[in-house]
Each structure stands twice: as structure tokens, then as C-alpha cells.
N, C-alpha and C positions, 0 to 999 in steps of 0.2 A: 300805042306800042304794045306789042304782045310779049308778055313775060313768060318765059319758059320755066316751069318748075321741075327741077331735077330732084327726085327723091334721094335722100341720103341713104346709103346702105345701112341696114340695121346692124347694130353691134352684135357680134357673136361671142358666146362664152369662150373665154380663153382657158386652156388647161392650167391648173396650178403648177407652179414649179415643182419639179420632182425632189428638190433638195430638202424642203421642210418635211416631206413624208419620210424620206430616207433618214433624216435627222431624228424624226419622231420615233421611227422604228429603232434607231440606234439607242436613243435615250431609254425607250422601254426595255430594250434588250439589256442595256447597262444597268437599269434599275432592277431588272429581274436578277441579274448577276449579283448586284449589291445585296438585294433582299436574301438571296440564297446564302451568301456568305454571312450575312448578319444572323440568319437563323442557325447556320452551322456553328458560328462562334458562340451563340447563346444557348446551345443545346444543353439540356440537363439529363443526367442519368443517375441511376442508383448503383451503389457499390455495396457489397456485402463484406462485413469484416470477419466472417467465419465464426462469430460467437453469438449469433442470433440477432445482431443489431444491424440496421441499415443506415447508411449515410447518404445524405442528399448532396451530391457533388455538382458543382458548376464547371463545365468544361470550357475553357477559354482559348484553347489551342487545338489545332488539328491532331498533332501526335500526342498521345497521353504521356504526361510527365509524372514520375513517381512522387508522391507527396512526402515532404520532409517535415517531421514533427518539430515545432519550435521548442527551444529549451525551456524547461519548466522553471518558473520563477517562484513558485510556492513551495513551502516546506512540506514534505510528505507527512501525512498524519501518522501519529504513533498508534499502533493497534492497541486495543483495550487488553488489559491483563486477563489471562485465562484463569478461571477460578476452579478450585477443588476444595475438598474437606478431608482432613486427616485427624485420626484419633491417636494421641501420643500419651505416653506414660510419664508421670511426674517423678522426678528424682527426690529422694529424701533430703531434707536440708543438710543432714550430716555428710552427704556425699558431694555437696556443692563445691567445696574448695578443690577437691581432686578433679572433679569434672571440669571446672573452669580452668584449671592449670593446663589441661590438654586442649582447650578451645583456641580459636583464632582471635580472641579479643586481646586488646592491649592490656598491659598491667593496670593502667588507670581504670579502664572499663571493668576489668575483673573485680577490682576493689569496690567499685560502685554497685555492680550486680550482686556481689556477695553481701554487701550491707543491706541492699533492698530485700534479698532473700531472708536474711536474719530478721528484718522488720516485718516480714510477711507481705511486702508490697509486690514481690515477684516470685514466680515459681520457675524452676528449671525443668525442662523436658529434654529428652534425647530423641534425635531423628537421624540415625546414620544414613548416609547417601552414597550412591555410586552412579557411574555411567552405565545405563542398561545395555549399551552395545559392547561393553568390555574395553572400550578405548581408554587411553590414559592421556591426561593433559588438558581436558576441557575445564575452563575456569568459570565459576559462578560466584555471584554475590548473594548472600543470604541475609536479609534485613528484617529485623523484628524489634519492636519497642524502641525504634530510633537507633538501634545498634546494628552494625554490619560486620559480617565475617566473610572473608574470601576463602573459597574452597577450590582446590584443584582435584578434580574427580579422577577416579581410577575405576577399574572393573571390579573392585571389592568394596564392601561397605566400610566406611571410615567414620570415626567419631564426630558427631556434631551435636553440641549442647546449645539449647536455645532458651533465652529468658522470656517468660510470658507474663504480661500484666493481667488485667481482668479479662479482656477479650483479646485473644491472640490472633494476629494475622501475620503470616510469613510471606515475604515477597522474595521470589527467586528471579534473578536477572542474569543472563549470560554476559560474561566479560570477554571471552574469546568467541570468535565466529563459530556457531554450531556446525558440527560436521554433517555431511550428507548421510542419509536423507533427513535426519533430524536428531537433535539431542533430547533424549528421554532420560530424565533423572529418576532413578529408583530410590524410594524412601522406605526405610524399615520402620513401620508404625506399630502401634499396640495390637493391630489386627494382622500383622505380617507384612511382607514386602508389597509395595504398591507402586505402580508406574504413574508418574505425574504427567500432566499435559505436555505435549511435545513442543520444543523450541526450535525454530528454523531460521530466525533472523536475530540480529543483535538488539532490535528494538522491541522484542516480545518479552512478556513477563508472565510469571505464574504466581497467583495469589492464593495462598492456602489459609482456609479458616480452620483454626486449631480447636479441637475438643480435647481437654485435659482430663485424664482419669487417674 
């Protein structure tokens, strides 16, 4: 018998389906879009606060949104007292009763101060004060040796007698809100009128180191 050999046709390369290619292109295109959005959402930029400082800000949204400062939970720090030195004249002990009678001290404090003056434990000095702007009505507390007097200032010097121990320091604190632009207390010292450091807020203080002559 004669066998006839019929060669099988060689397989030919079939083209890949077009769907995966188009799907791949779509995925790459979508990935590029996602990447672009991710970069855009994570973009960083610098903003300038106008006072010489730069802030590093993270922009998480396309349109800029004005930043809102969170409410402060901390108590603002009290500014340190402004210091100055004044030279004041001592009153003779014989004038102490009359000077104290015109002071802002209570009767009990007057009696204590007068007793200390007689014992030589305290000295009385005068420091008339006014509001340098000429305004009337600004109120200050004047504290020295643990004793406080409340003074309503005017545009004219008014009597203020102060008891001093060995080392005298006078603390002046505003009671009413200082007027604009600032409350400047004028003091009449042994050297003449002097302007004390300005007070602009209720939490400011003036600390005077007293030299008694």
C-alpha cells in the first residue's frame, strides 16, 4: 500500500486581539491622569506673611481657601514691666500727718504709715503726677511697700505722697484702658518734670526705682 503524506499547513502567527492594547492604553492614560491629579493635590507652595517670614503651606484643594486661625487656648503672656529711675525729695517727718491726710490711703493705712515714719522705718516722698496729654479721667494704681493708692489723672499735677522703706520701688499700673495713642504719666521729681514710660494696654506696668534725697 502506498501511503500518501499530506503535509499539514504550518501555523501562522495570529494578531493579538486589539482589546488588551486599547485597554492598556486606557489604563496608562487613566494612570497618567491619576498621577497628574495626585501631583496637583499634593503641590506645595510658599506664602509670605508680609512681615519677613515665610510659611510652608500644603495645598490640598484646587481653589485656594483662606486660612482661618484656630482660637487660641493659651493665656497671653503678660509683658514685663518697663523700668525707669526717679529722684524724689523726702518730706520732713513733721509734715507727714498733713501729707498723709491728703493721700489716697485708708485711715488704717495712714495710721500704720505714720507710726512707721515716727519709728524711722519709713520715709515719705512726694511725686505729683498728671496725664501728659492733658486728658482727664485716666485711672492708675500706684503701689509701693505693699500699699496701693488709686489716682484719677488730670492735666494738672496733683498731690501724691509715697511711703518708702529702705529700697523703694514704685509700681504704676493702669486701671482704665489707656487712651490712644498712649498714656504717658508725667511725674514731678526732684530734678523737675519727667515723662514716664508709655502705657498702651491694661496689662502693662511701669516700675520706678526711687532715689531719695
